C-alpha positions in Angstrom: -0.1 -0.1 -0.2 1.4 3.3 -1.0 1.4 5.9 1.9 0.6 9.4 1.6 2.3 12.2 3.7 0.8 15.5 4.4 2.5 17.9 6.6 1.7 21.2 8.2 -1.7 21.6 6.4 -5.0 23.2 8.1 -8.4 21.3 7.1 -11.8 22.7 8.2 -14.2 21.2 5.7 -16.7 18.7 6.3 -15.2 15.4 5.9 -12.0 17.0 4.7 -10.0 13.4 4.2 -13.3 10.9 4.3 -12.2 7.5 3.4 -8.4 8.1 3.4 -6.3 5.1 3.3 -2.8 4.7 4.3 -2.3 8.4 5.2 0.5 10.0 7.4 -0.2 13.3 9.0 2.1 15.3 10.7 1.7 19.0 12.4 -1.5 19.6 10.8 -4.7 21.3 12.2 -8.0 20.5 11.9 -9.7 24.0 12.7 -11.2 26.8 10.9 -14.3 28.8 9.9 -16.1 26.1 7.7 -16.4 24.4 11.1 -16.7 20.8 9.3 -17.3 17.6 11.1 -16.0 13.8 10.6 -12.7 14.7 9.0 -11.1 11.4 8.8 -14.4 9.1 8.7 -14.4 5.5 7.1 -10.5 5.8 6.9 -8.0 3.0 7.5 -4.3 2.9 8.1 -3.9 6.5 9.4 -0.7 7.8 11.3 -1.3 11.1 13.1 1.6 12.9 14.9 1.6 16.4 16.3 -1.7 17.3 15.1 -4.3 19.7 16.6 -8.0 18.7 16.5 -10.7 21.3 17.3 -13.6 20.1 15.6 -16.2 17.1 16.1 -16.1 13.5 15.3 -12.7 13.1 13.6 -12.2 9.4 13.7 -15.6 7.2 13.3 -15.5 4.1 11.7 -11.7 3.7 11.3 -9.3 0.7 11.5 -5.6 0.8 12.1 -5.3 4.1 13.6 -2.2 5.5 15.5 -2.3 8.9 17.3 0.8 10.5 18.9 1.9 13.7 20.3 -1.5 15.4 19.4 -4.1 17.4 21.2 -7.9 17.1 21.0 -9.6 20.1 22.6 -12.9 20.4 24.5 -14.5 21.2 21.0 -13.5 18.2 19.7 -16.5 16.1 20.7 -16.9 12.3 20.6 -13.5 11.9 18.7 -13.4 8.2 18.3 -16.3 6.0 17.8 -17.0 2.8 16.2 -13.3 2.1 15.6 -10.6 -0.7 16.0 -7.1 -1.3 16.4 -6.0 1.9 17.7 -3.0 3.1 19.4 -2.7 6.6 21.2 0.1 8.0 23.0 1.2 11.3 24.7 -2.1 13.0 23.7 -4.3 15.3 25.4 -8.1 13.9 25.0 -10.2 16.9 26.3 -13.6 16.1 24.4 -16.5 14.7 26.1 -17.5 11.4 25.0 -14.1 10.0 23.5 -14.0 6.4 22.6 -17.4 4.8 22.2 -18.0 1.5 20.8 -14.3 0.8 19.9 -12.1 -2.1 20.5 -8.5 -3.4 20.5 -7.1 0.2 22.2 -3.7 0.9 23.6 -3.6 4.1 25.3 -0.3 5.5 26.8 1.0 8.6 28.3 -2.3 10.5 27.6 -4.0 13.4 29.5 -7.9 12.5 29.4 -10.2 15.3 30.4 -13.5 13.6 29.0 -17.0 13.0 30.6 -18.7 9.7 29.4 -15.2 8.2 28.2 -14.7 4.8 27.0 -18.4 3.6 26.7 -19.1 -0.2 25.6 -15.6 -0.5 24.6 -13.7 -3.9 24.2 -9.9 -4.9 25.1 -8.5 -1.7 26.1 -5.3 -1.3 27.7 -4.2 2.1 29.6 -1.0 2.7 31.3 1.0 5.9 32.3 -2.1 8.2 32.0 -4.2 10.8 34.0 -7.9 10.9 33.9 -10.6 13.2 34.9 -14.1 11.9 34.0 -17.7 11.2 35.0 -19.2 7.6 34.0 -15.6 6.5 32.9 -15.6 3.1 31.0 -19.1 2.2 31.5 -20.4 -1.3 30.1 -16.8 -2.1 29.0 -15.0 -5.1 29.0 -11.3 -6.7 28.8 -9.7 -3.8 30.4 -6.4 -3.7 31.5 -5.0 -0.6 33.5 -1.5 -0.1 34.9 -0.4 3.6 36.5 -3.4 5.3 35.8 -4.4 8.1 38.0 -8.4 8.8 37.7 -10.7 11.6 39.5 -14.4 11.6 38.8 -17.5 10.2 39.7 -19.5 6.8 38.9 -16.3 5.1 37.2 -16.5 1.5 36.0 -19.8 0.6 36.1 -21.1 -2.6 34.6 -17.6 -3.6 33.1 -16.6 -7.1 33.2 -13.2 -9.1 33.0 -10.9 -6.1 33.9 -7.4 -6.0 36.0 -6.0 -2.7 37.5 -2.8 -2.5 38.8 -0.7 0.1 40.6 -3.6 2.9 39.9 -5.1 5.6 41.9 -8.6 6.3 41.7 -10.7 8.8 43.6 -14.1 8.2 42.5 -17.4 7.9 43.8 -19.7 5.0 43.1 -16.8 3.0 41.4 -17.1 -0.4 40.1 -21.0 -0.7 40.6 -22.0 -3.7 38.9 -18.6 -4.9 37.9 -18.2 -8.5 37.2 -14.9 -10.8 37.3 -12.5 -8.0 38.0 -9.1 -7.8 39.8 -7.8 -4.5 41.6 -4.3 -4.9 42.6 -1.9 -2.6 44.6 -4.3 0.3 44.0 -5.8 3.0 46.0 -9.3 3.2 45.7 -10.9 6.5 47.4 -14.6 7.3 47.1 -18.1 6.8 48.8 -20.1 3.6 48.1 -17.4 1.4 46.5 -18.6 -1.5 44.3 -21.8 -2.0 45.4 -23.8 -4.9 43.5 -20.3 -6.3 42.1 -19.8 -10.0 41.4 -16.4 -12.0 41.5 -14.4 -8.8 42.4 -11.0 -9.2 44.2 -9.0 -6.3 45.9 -5.4 -7.4 46.5 -3.1 -5.4 48.7 -5.4 -2.1 48.1 -5.9 0.7 50.5 -9.7 1.5 50.6 -11.1 4.9 51.6 -14.4 6.1 52.3 -18.1 5.3 53.6 -20.2 2.3 53.0 -17.9 0.3 50.6 -18.6 -3.1 49.2 -22.3 -3.6 49.9 -24.6 -6.3 48.4 -21.7 -8.0 46.5 -21.3 -11.6 45.6 -18.0 -13.5 45.4 -16.2 -10.6 46.9 -12.5 -11.2 48.1 -10.2 -8.8 49.7 -6.5 -9.8 50.2 -4.4 -8.0 52.8 -6.0 -4.6 52.3 -6.1 -1.5 54.3 -9.5 0.0 55.0 -9.4 3.8 56.1 -12.3 6.0 56.9 -14.7 3.0 56.3 -17.9 2.6 58.2 -21.0 0.3 57.5 -19.1 -2.1 55.5 -20.0 -5.1 53.5 -24.0 -4.8 54.0 -25.7 -8.0 52.6 -22.6 -9.2 51.1 -20.9 -12.6 50.4 -17.3 -11.5 51.2 -13.9 -13.5 52.0 -11.6 -10.6 53.4 -8.5 -10.1 55.3 -8.2 -6.5 56.5 -4.8 -5.1 57.9 -6.1 -2.0 59.6 -8.9 -1.2 62.0 -12.4 -0.6 60.6 -14.8 1.9 61.9 -18.0 -0.4 61.5 -19.1 -3.6 59.8 -23.0 -4.1 59.0 -24.7 -7.3 58.5 -22.4 -9.4 56.3 -24.6 -12.0 54.5 -22.1 -15.0 54.2 -18.2 -15.5 54.2 -15.6 -14.6 56.8 -14.0 -11.4 57.8 -10.8 -11.0 59.6 -9.7 -7.5 60.9 -7.3 -6.4 63.6 -9.9 -4.3 65.1 -13.5 -2.9 64.4 -15.3 -0.1 66.1 -18.8 -1.6 65.9 -20.2 -4.6 64.6 -24.1 -4.0 63.5 -26.4 -7.2 63.6 -29.7 -6.0 63.2 -30.6 -8.5 60.5 -31.4 -12.1 61.2 -30.2 -13.3 57.9 -26.7 -11.7 58.5 -24.3 -14.9 58.8 -21.0 -13.7 57.6 -18.6 -14.5 60.4 -16.1 -11.5 61.6 -12.9 -12.8 63.3 -11.5 -10.0 65.4 -7.9 -9.8 66.4 -6.0 -12.9 66.1 -5.4 -15.4 63.3 
């Protein structure tokens, strides 16, 4: 396939490079008075380096897309939808609703400020990146995150088959209804963590915030710290080894919780049969 290289040009027309194949874009700008949308829709084998995107919907229905050292502004709404085989590196992604219905995606070294980012995506790897978002990665599957720092609300809801390592999440209502997830060596701060989740494991994590881990099934905590956590594990089926004191534990349904110290154990539900072991082994 012959490659066409475009350097230093500016595009603002509707579908400016529609259905391109085998194009390399360097130091180009997608901006201007024509305010055109969908610049690279239905394209394939596209490489983008050092480019500026200030218009809507640039990468829809694309295949084999590589983006590096570029910027997508707040006006670059819904930048990537229905696309596959994507690599994004060292790029600012600041438009709402980026990355939807996409698959086979690798993201590294990126700065993401994007509400409703990553909905219904499959097979996404993210590392060494920062994120500010709401409803981040909702209904997505096959996620592999390393060294990601995230701040927002309502993150990772309804996700499946995911692994998170060495991440920091400051996010309310995270992991609701999540299934088959491992969170390893992470800090997770926020209220109402992981309610209604199924087969979720936290390994060597620091969990911070009120009323975590309620109404869960198949929940595991392995050598985790719990800070400022009260009313934990209500109605949950849980096996847990906790290494720090817990403020209060309420009505665990089934399983066993080992904790060095607990301020209060609340048993006001006759169906609460989870064992709580305080102190020794």
